[in-house]
ChimeraX commands (.cxc) that place a marker at each C-alpha (Angstrom):
marker #1 position -13.37,35.51,70.64 radius 0.5
marker #1 position -16.14,37.76,71.88 radius 0.5
marker #1 position -17.25,37.83,75.52 radius 0.5
marker #1 position -20.20,35.56,76.35 radius 0.5
marker #1 position -22.28,38.55,77.51 radius 0.5
marker #1 position -22.48,39.69,73.86 radius 0.5
marker #1 position -24.09,36.40,72.77 radius 0.5
marker #1 position -27.71,37.70,72.78 radius 0.5
marker #1 position -26.76,40.75,70.69 radius 0.5
marker #1 position -24.71,38.66,68.25 radius 0.5
marker #1 position -27.58,36.19,67.98 radius 0.5
marker #1 position -29.95,39.07,67.18 radius 0.5
marker #1 position -27.54,40.47,64.62 radius 0.5
marker #1 position -27.20,37.14,62.81 radius 0.5
marker #1 position -30.90,36.26,63.04 radius 0.5
marker #1 position -32.01,39.67,61.78 radius 0.5
marker #1 position -29.47,39.53,58.96 radius 0.5
marker #1 position -30.60,36.11,57.78 radius 0.5
marker #1 position -34.31,36.81,58.10 radius 0.5
marker #1 position -34.13,40.23,56.45 radius 0.5
marker #1 position -32.05,38.71,53.62 radius 0.5
marker #1 position -34.69,36.04,53.00 radius 0.5
marker #1 position -37.72,38.31,53.33 radius 0.5
marker #1 position -36.25,41.08,51.19 radius 0.5
marker #1 position -35.28,38.52,48.55 radius 0.5
marker #1 position -38.78,37.07,48.37 radius 0.5
marker #1 position -40.36,40.53,48.38 radius 0.5
marker #1 position -38.01,41.77,45.67 radius 0.5
marker #1 position -38.68,38.68,43.57 radius 0.5
marker #1 position -42.46,39.14,43.92 radius 0.5
marker #1 position -42.33,42.86,43.17 radius 0.5
marker #1 position -39.70,43.03,40.42 radius 0.5
marker #1 position -39.23,39.49,39.15 radius 0.5
marker #1 position -35.96,37.71,38.48 radius 0.5
marker #1 position -34.92,39.92,35.58 radius 0.5
marker #1 position -31.80,41.98,35.03 radius 0.5
marker #1 position -30.75,43.94,38.07 radius 0.5
marker #1 position -32.48,41.58,40.51 radius 0.5
marker #1 position -29.37,41.04,42.64 radius 0.5
marker #1 position -28.63,44.75,42.95 radius 0.5
marker #1 position -32.25,45.56,43.78 radius 0.5
marker #1 position -32.32,42.76,46.35 radius 0.5
marker #1 position -29.06,43.92,47.92 radius 0.5
marker #1 position -30.40,47.48,48.17 radius 0.5
marker #1 position -33.62,46.27,49.78 radius 0.5
marker #1 position -31.70,44.09,52.22 radius 0.5
marker #1 position -29.34,46.89,53.22 radius 0.5
marker #1 position -32.36,49.05,54.04 radius 0.5
marker #1 position -34.20,46.25,55.88 radius 0.5
marker #1 position -31.41,44.96,58.10 radius 0.5
marker #1 position -30.92,48.16,60.15 radius 0.5
marker #1 position -34.65,48.07,60.89 radius 0.5
marker #1 position -34.75,44.33,61.58 radius 0.5
marker #1 position -31.85,44.28,64.05 radius 0.5
marker #1 position -33.34,46.60,66.69 radius 0.5
marker #1 position -36.76,45.04,66.07 radius 0.5
marker #1 position -35.34,41.61,66.92 radius 0.5
marker #1 position -33.63,42.98,70.04 radius 0.5
marker #1 position -36.91,44.52,71.19 radius 0.5
marker #1 position -39.14,41.61,70.22 radius 0.5
marker #1 position -36.96,38.77,71.55 radius 0.5
marker #1 position -37.71,39.33,75.27 radius 0.5
marker #1 position -41.44,39.60,74.51 radius 0.5
marker #1 position -41.37,36.41,72.46 radius 0.5
marker #1 position -39.34,34.64,75.15 radius 0.5
marker #1 position -41.90,35.57,77.82 radius 0.5
marker #1 position -44.80,34.51,75.59 radius 0.5
marker #1 position -43.16,31.12,75.00 radius 0.5
marker #1 position -42.55,30.68,78.73 radius 0.5
marker #1 position -46.23,31.31,79.42 radius 0.5
marker #1 position -47.35,28.95,76.67 radius 0.5
marker #1 position -45.19,26.02,77.80 radius 0.5
marker #1 position -45.19,26.48,81.58 radius 0.5
marker #1 position -46.36,23.39,83.42 radius 0.5
marker #1 position -46.92,21.26,80.34 radius 0.5
marker link #1:1,2 radius 0.2
marker link #1:2,3 radius 0.2
marker link #1:3,4 radius 0.2
marker link #1:4,5 radius 0.2
marker link #1:5,6 radius 0.2
marker link #1:6,7 radius 0.2
marker link #1:7,8 radius 0.2
marker link #1:8,9 radius 0.2
marker link #1:9,10 radius 0.2
marker link #1:10,11 radius 0.2
marker link #1:11,12 radius 0.2
marker link #1:12,13 radius 0.2
marker link #1:13,14 radius 0.2
marker link #1:14,15 radius 0.2
marker link #1:15,16 radius 0.2
marker link #1:16,17 radius 0.2
marker link #1:17,18 radius 0.2
marker link #1:18,19 radius 0.2
marker link #1:19,20 radius 0.2
marker link #1:20,21 radius 0.2
marker link #1:21,22 radius 0.2
marker link #1:22,23 radius 0.2
marker link #1:23,24 radius 0.2
marker link #1:24,25 radius 0.2
marker link #1:25,26 radius 0.2
marker link #1:26,27 radius 0.2
marker link #1:27,28 radius 0.2
marker link #1:28,29 radius 0.2
marker link #1:29,30 radius 0.2
marker link #1:30,31 radius 0.2
marker link #1:31,32 radius 0.2
marker link #1:32,33 radius 0.2
marker link #1:33,34 radius 0.2
marker link #1:34,35 radius 0.2
marker link #1:35,36 radius 0.2
marker link #1:36,37 radius 0.2
marker link #1:37,38 radius 0.2
marker link #1:38,39 radius 0.2
marker link #1:39,40 radius 0.2
marker link #1:40,41 radius 0.2
marker link #1:41,42 radius 0.2
marker link #1:42,43 radius 0.2
marker link #1:43,44 radius 0.2
marker link #1:44,45 radius 0.2
marker link #1:45,46 radius 0.2
marker link #1:46,47 radius 0.2
marker link #1:47,48 radius 0.2
marker link #1:48,49 radius 0.2
marker link #1:49,50 radius 0.2
marker link #1:50,51 radius 0.2
marker link #1:51,52 radius 0.2
marker link #1:52,53 radius 0.2
marker link #1:53,54 radius 0.2
marker link #1:54,55 radius 0.2
marker link #1:55,56 radius 0.2
marker link #1:56,57 radius 0.2
marker link #1:57,58 radius 0.2
marker link #1:58,59 radius 0.2
marker link #1:59,60 radius 0.2
marker link #1:60,61 radius 0.2
marker link #1:61,62 radius 0.2
marker link #1:62,63 radius 0.2
marker link #1:63,64 radius 0.2
marker link #1:64,65 radius 0.2
marker link #1:65,66 radius 0.2
marker link #1:66,67 radius 0.2
marker link #1:67,68 radius 0.2
marker link #1:68,69 radius 0.2
marker link #1:69,70 radius 0.2
marker link #1:70,71 radius 0.2
marker link #1:71,72 radius 0.2
marker link #1:72,73 radius 0.2
marker link #1:73,74 radius 0.2
marker link #1:74,75 radius 0.2
view
């Protein structure tokens, strides 16, 4: 079991992995179609996207959290 203090980083890792997998899959499908080699092309796109998505999620999460707090405060 991991320490609870790592929960936000683990959440970001999983969220960025799932979202980059979905977005790269849709983008690959739109750009290259579902022909031969689709899975390999998708995997390559995902492996390039995830290392960008993970720090982006870690940086964006506090900003998004603050924006949500301001939008729902007092309602």
